[in-house]
Every structure is written in structure tokens, then in C-alpha cells.
C-alpha positions in Angstrom: -11.3 -12.7 4.6 -13.4 -10.7 2.2 -12.8 -7.6 4.4 -9.0 -8.1 3.9 -9.3 -7.9 0.1 -11.6 -4.9 0.4 -9.2 -3.2 2.7 -6.3 -3.7 0.3 -8.3 -2.6 -2.7 -9.3 0.5 -0.9 -5.8 1.2 0.3 -4.4 0.9 -3.2 -7.1 3.2 -4.6 -6.6 5.8 -1.9 -2.9 5.8 -2.3 -3.2 6.1 -6.1 -5.5 9.1 -5.7 -3.5 10.8 -3.0 -0.2 10.3 -4.7 -1.5 11.9 -7.8 -2.8 14.9 -5.9 0.8 16.0 -5.3 3.6 14.0 -5.4 12.8 18.6 -5.8 16.0 17.7 -6.3 16.6 14.4 -7.8 13.2 13.0 -6.8 10.3 12.8 -9.2 6.6 11.9 -9.3 7.5 8.7 -11.1 10.0 7.7 -8.5 7.5 8.2 -5.7 4.9 6.2 -7.5 7.3 3.4 -8.3 8.4 3.3 -4.7 4.8 3.2 -3.5 4.1 0.4 -5.9 7.1 -1.5 -4.5 5.7 -1.1 -1.0 2.3 -2.3 -2.1 4.0 -5.4 -3.6 5.8 -6.0 -0.3 2.5 -5.8 1.5 0.8 -8.3 -0.7 3.8 -10.6 -0.6 3.9 -10.5 3.1 0.2 -11.5 3.3 0.7 -14.2 0.7 3.4 -15.8 2.8 1.0 -16.7 5.6 0.8 -20.4 6.1 0.7 -20.7 9.9 1.0 -18.6 13.2 4.7 -18.0 12.8 4.5 -16.7 9.2 1.5 -14.6 10.2 3.6 -12.9 12.9 6.4 -12.3 10.4 3.9 -10.9 7.9 2.6 -8.4 10.5 6.2 -7.3 11.2 6.6 -6.7 7.5 3.4 -4.7 7.3 4.8 -2.4 10.0 7.9 -1.9 8.0 5.8 -1.2 4.9 3.8 1.4 6.9 7.1 3.1 8.0 8.3 3.2 4.4 5.0 4.6 3.2 5.3 7.4 5.8 8.7 8.3 4.3 7.2 8.3 0.8 4.5 10.7 2.0 7.2 13.0 3.2 8.8 12.8 -0.2 5.5 13.5 -1.9 5.1 16.7 0.2 8.3 18.1 -1.4 7.0 17.6 -5.0 4.6 19.9 -6.7 1.5 19.1 -8.8 2.3 16.9 -11.8 1.5 18.1 -15.3 -1.8 16.9 -16.7 0.1 14.6 -19.1 2.2 13.1 -16.4 -0.8 12.8 -14.1 -2.6 10.8 -16.8 0.4 8.5 -17.2 0.7 7.9 -13.5 -3.0 7.2 -13.1 -2.8 4.5 -15.8 0.2 3.0 -14.0 -1.6 3.0 -10.7 -4.8 1.6 -12.2 -2.9 -1.3 -13.8 -1.2 -2.1 -10.5 -4.5 -2.0 -8.6 -5.9 -4.7 -10.9 -2.7 -6.8 -10.4 -2.9 -6.3 -6.7 -6.5 -7.5 -6.6 -5.5 -10.7 -8.5 -2.6 -11.3 -6.1 -4.9 -10.8 -3.1 -7.3 -13.5 -4.4 -4.4 -15.9 -4.1 -3.3 -14.6 -0.8 -6.8 -15.1 0.6 -6.7 -18.7 -0.3 -3.3 -19.1 1.4 -4.5 -17.3 4.5 -7.7 -19.4 4.7 -5.6 -22.6 4.6 -3.3 -21.2 7.3 -6.1 -21.6 9.8 -8.1 -19.3 12.1 -5.2 -18.5 14.5 -3.0 -17.3 11.7 -5.9 -15.4 10.2 -6.6 -13.6 13.5 -3.0 -12.6 13.9 -2.9 -11.2 10.4 -6.3 -9.4 10.9 -5.0 -7.8 14.1 -1.9 -6.7 12.3 -4.0 -5.2 9.5 -6.0 -3.3 12.1 -2.8 -1.9 13.4 -1.6 -1.2 9.9 -4.8 0.8 8.9 -4.2 3.8 11.2 -0.6 4.0 9.8 -1.9 4.0 6.3 -4.4 6.7 7.2 -1.5 8.8 8.5 0.3 8.2 5.2 -2.8 9.3 3.4 -2.8 12.6 5.3 0.8 13.2 4.2 -0.1 12.6 0.6 -3.2 14.8 0.9 -1.0 17.6 2.2 1.5 17.2 -0.6 -0.4 19.6 -2.9 -0.6 22.3 -0.2 3.2 22.7 -0.3 
């Protein structure tokens, strides 16, 4: 399960960097970042809930929902311009703090997944492999956000 923790850490780091690259109306950089953080919490919560095959399958379904929500956030990010240097620093600090928290939560999730057994672990890993391309797509949306 070490690769799962690595995947999540990398995902959080990538999203943090991409969101800050370019995150009008009533939307704001802060709202997009807050919503991304909520989705990251959903992802970790889903994985932490795995105790057997059935909960692993539910977690995978939740990961698919998270990926869909992240795509929507990427679209929102496209509509926002480059944040000010001051705001960017503030948002970077927020994302860095969350990344540390996520790593700690994932340590607990790994223990839960290990106890769930190999069948549940395989279901979750398959779901993560399906989740990865969706997150790459989201990353491309965030990358394009500063090219408005």
C-alpha cells in the first residue's frame, strides 16, 4: 500500500501547484481551493472507510464522484485569473498545511486497508488506477487555467 500513499501525496501536491497557477463572478481563488480541499477530504475519507470488499467497492464509487467534482473545479479554475502574489502565498500555505494533514490521514487509511484484506485492497487499487487518469485530466484543466 506504500504506492497508494505516494499516489495521494503526489496528487495533493500536483493539485496544489496547478490550482495556484491560475485559479469571475462570485467565484474566487479561495473558494476553488476550499472546494478542492473538500474533495481531497472526501477521497481520503472514502479510502479510510475500506474494511472489506463491499466498502472497497463503495469507496471506488466515491472516488469516481470525487474525480467528476474535481473536473468541475478545473473548469471553474479556468475562469479565474492569476492570483496576486500575496494571495498566492496565502493559498500555498493553506495547501501545504492540508497536504501534511492528508499524509497523516493516509497513514491511518493504509492500516485500515491492510486489515481489510487482499481482495478489498485489490478492488481499491483498481479503482485508484481508474481514478488516476481522471486526475490527470483535472490537472490539465488547472494547467490551462492560467492561459485564459
